[in-house]
N, C-alpha and C positions, 0 to 999 in steps of 0.2 A: 557559743562553741564554734570554733573555726572548722573549715572544711577538712583541714589536715587531721584534726583530732577526730572528727566524725568518721572519716575514712579509716583511720587507724582502729577505731572501735569496731567498725563493721568488719574490717579485715581480721582482727583478732577473734571476733565471734565466729567468722567462717572457719578459721583455722581450728578453733576449739571444737566446733561442730564436726569438722573432718576427723579430728583425733578421736572423738567419741564414736564416730561411725567405724573408724578402723578398729577400735577396741571391740565394738559390737560384732563386727564381721569376724574378727579373730576368735572371739568367744564362740560364735556359732560354728566356725570351722573346727575348733578343737573339741567341742562338747557334743554338738548335735550332728553335724555332717560327717565327722570322722571320729567315732567313739574309740577307735584303736589308738588314736593320739592320746586320748585321756588315759587309756589303760597303760600306754608306754610311759607316760609321765608318772603314773601312780607307782610303777615298779621302781622308778628313780626317787621316789619320795617327794614328788612335786605335784601340785594341783594345777589345773588349767589357769586359775586366777593368778597364782603366783608366777607362772611362766609368762602370762600375758602382761602382768604388772612389770616384770623385768624388761620385757620388750619395749613397753611404753616408756619406762623410766630411762633406759639407756639408749633408746633409739628415737622414740617419738618426742620426748621432751626436748632433747638438744635440737632436733629438727624444727620443733615449734619455736624455740627461742631464736634460732637462726632465721627462720622465716619472718618472725616479728621484727627483728632488727633490720633485716634486709628490706622488708616491706616499708618500715618507717623511713629508712634512708631513701628508698626510691620515691616515696610519696613526698618527702621533703624536697628532693631534687625536682620532682614534677610540679610542685606547688610554688617553688621559688619564683618563677616568672610571674605568677599571679600576685604574689606579695609585692614584687617590684612594680608591677603595673598599678596595683592599688595605691601604693605610696606616691607614685608619680601623678595619678589622677587626683589624689587628695591635695596636692600642691597647686593644682590648677586654680587660678583666680581670673577675675575679669580682665586684669591687666597683663596676664601671661598667656592669653589664648593664642598668641602668635607662635608660642613655642610648641614643639611637637614631641610626642612621646617616642622613646627609643624602641625600635622594633627588634625582635629577637632574631629575625632572619630565617627562622626554621620553617616558615610557611605552614605552621600548624594553626589550630583554632585560636590560640592566644595571639599569634602574630596577626591573624586576620582581624581579631578583636581590636588590637592596637591600631590597625589601619582604619577601622570604623570610628574609633575614638578620635583619631587625628582628623578624619574627614568632618566629624561632628564639630570639633573645635574650630576648624577652618570656617565652617558655616556660621558658627556663633561669633567668631572674630569679625567676619564680614558684616554680620548684622549689627554688632556693637559699633563698628566703624561707621556704618551708615547712619546710625542714630547720633553718634558724636558729630559727624559732619553736618547732619541736618540741624542739630541744636546750635552748632557754631555758626553756620550760615544764616539760620533764622534769626539768631540774636544779633548778628552783624547787620542784617537787613533792617531789623526793627529799630536800631539805634538812630538811623537817619531821620525817619518820620517823627520819632519821639523828640529828637533834638529840635526839629523844626517847630513842632507843636509847643514845646516848652518855651522856645524863644519868642514865638508869636504871642503867647499868653502873657509872658513877662513884659513884653513890649506894650501890650494893651493895658496892663496894670500900671506901668510907669507913666504912660501918656495921659492917663486919667480920662479916657474917652467914654467911660462906663459909669453908670449910676451905682449906688451902693449895693443893690441886689445883684447886679451883674458882676461887680467886683468880688463879692462873696462867692458867687458861682465859679468865677475864674480861679479864685484861690483854691477852692475845693478840687477843681479839675487839675490844677497844677500840682497839688499834693498827690493825686492819683497818678499823674504822669511821672512824678519823681519816684513813687513807689514802684511803678512798672519798670522804670529805668533801672532801679536797683535789682529787680528780678532778672531783667535781661542781662545786666552786668554779671550777676551771680551765675547764671546759666552759661554765659560765655566763659567765665573763669573755670567752672567745673568741666566744661567740654574740652578746653585746652589742657586742663590738668589730666583728664583721662587719656588724652592723646599724647601726653608727655611733652607738650609744647610750652610749658612754663619753666624758664630757666631759674635756678636758685643759686644764689651766691653762697659760698662756704667761708664766711669770715668769722673771726672771733667776736662775739657780741656780748656786751655786758647786760645780761638778762635782768639783773636787779635794777639797772638804770631804766630799762624799758618798763618794768613793773611800777617804778615810782612815777614815771611819766603818765602811765595809764591811770594810776591811782589819782593823780591830780585832775586828769580829764574826767574820771568817773565822779569825782566830787561835784564837778560842775553839772554833769548830766543828771545827777541824782537830786539836785536842788528843787526842781518843780514838784516832785513827789515827796519831798522831805525825807528822803531815804538816807540813812547814816552809812557812810562808806568808811571802813577802817582798814588799816594795813597792820595786820597782826605781827608779821615777821617779813623781813626782806634781807636775806643773807646774800652776800656777794658771791656771784657765780657767773661763769662764762659759758655760753652755748655757741657751738660752731654752726652757723647758719646764715639765713638771709634776714637782715634786720627789718626790712620793710614787711616781709611776710610774718615775722614774729610779732611785730607791732599790730598787724592786721588780726592775728590770732587773739592777742590780748584784748583788743578793742571789741571784737565780736563777742567774746565771752563775758566781759564786763557789761557791755551793752545789753546782752540777754539777761544778766543777773539783775539789772536795774529795771528793764522793761517788764519782765515777768516777776514782779515783786508786789508786796502789799504796800499800800500807802503808809508812810512812816515806818517802813521796815528797815532792814539792814543788809549790807553786803560786806563780807569780810574777805580780804585778800591776804595770802601768806605764801612766801617763797622761801624754801629751805633747800640746803644741800643734804644729800643722803647717799653715801657710798658711790660717789662718782656720778650722781644724777641730780638734775635740777627738778625739784618737785613744787609745783604751783597748785594751790587750792583756792577756789573761789566759791564761797558759800553765800546763799541768799535765802531770805525768809519768805519766799513766794508760796503760791498755792501748792506747789509740788507736782510730781508726775507719778501716775499710778504704776505699780509694778508690771502690769501687763503691757504698758506702753514704752517702758524703758528700752527694751531691745530694739525698738524702731526709732529711737530718738535721733539717730544720725542719718535717717533716711531723708532724701530730698523732698521738700515740701510737706514734711510731716509736722503737724502741730499737735502738741500733747494734749491740750484742752481747748477744743474749738469754741466752746461757749465763752471761756475766759479770754481767749486770744483774739476773738473777733474784733475787739476794740483796740488791740495792740498792733502797731505798725510793724510789719516784718514780712520777709519773703519765704521763710521756711528753708533757707539755704545756708544760713550762717553756721550752723553746727556741722554741716557737711563740709563746708570750706575749712572750718577749724580743724576737723578730723584730718583732712588732706594735708594741711600745713604741718600738723604734729607728726603724722606718719612720714612725711617727706623729710623730716628732720630726725628720723630714727626713734621717735618717741611713741608714747601711748596716751590715750585720753579715755577717761571713764566718768560716768555720771551716776550718782546715787541720789535717791530722793525719798523723803518721808512726807507724804501728802499732808499739807496743812502745817508743816513744821520747818523743814530745812531741805534745800536742794544743794548738792555739792558737786562741783566739777573739779576733777583732779587731772593734772597734766604732768607727765614725767618724760624728761628728755635727757640725753647724755650731756653732762656738764662737768666743769672742773672749777677748782678754786681760783680766785683771782691771783693769788700769790704763786701759783704753780707756773 
């Protein structure tokens, strides 16, 4: 129940109570306090109740209706700024904290509340900016030592100055450095994306051609686990966007579908046109994701099944990057899963037919 309705009910109750009190006082005055009024009415063939009823009907009821309508109008006018402020606050997101709510200028309580909201958003925006700057600078500073460590280990492996045990140890460390490098690159990408520092091209891209390219790459990636990759449908469609980022999106999603799968499982890709949209689905027969974890699947560093994913190489940033790419192209991404059966990723973006 909204505040407006609650106030209207209270206001109506008070008016009805006032009308009842007026009727009670009128009856007391006519019958108890002034018996001569009752006698005068009797000579005219009227009773006090009849006279009181006429007064209430022709005077009290119109006044009550007028007061209700006027009160509702005034409450609607009074609550309009609250509704406007609520809608404005609902639109606030992490990437719109720099925008400010419009003040009424009346210097009333709502205007002061707007000032408080704006100040709070300013503090939050500053905090988010500091976090983004720290992440970006930290990832940038980590790249140099990681690059040096990787080069030294690769050089030691090429020169053959180590025995077999040392070579195995260096290979393991090199894998960890490569994994850490991917995490740093992912963090740097997301920090730049949050700050709006990643430019995107807006070129017409044959999305179906990209899907066919990724399908060929996925077949190669799936061979070690003997996972069957199929292309169920690939309708011709053009998407307005950045070809490099769209390819990165497809590679992230197919790589996840292969990594988080069962041995000798399957991955199915399908691209279709639907009412001016390009709809891509990627299904895999992995262990699945529990319903309680699905709402957090796009969170950074979130791993759906820690026990299963411990042996799977990944940074936990792939889906966050994929979500940003889809949204930056004006689309949406959704994941549904039945544990132990099927996990499905669906991407929908504005698209048009090749012949248009």
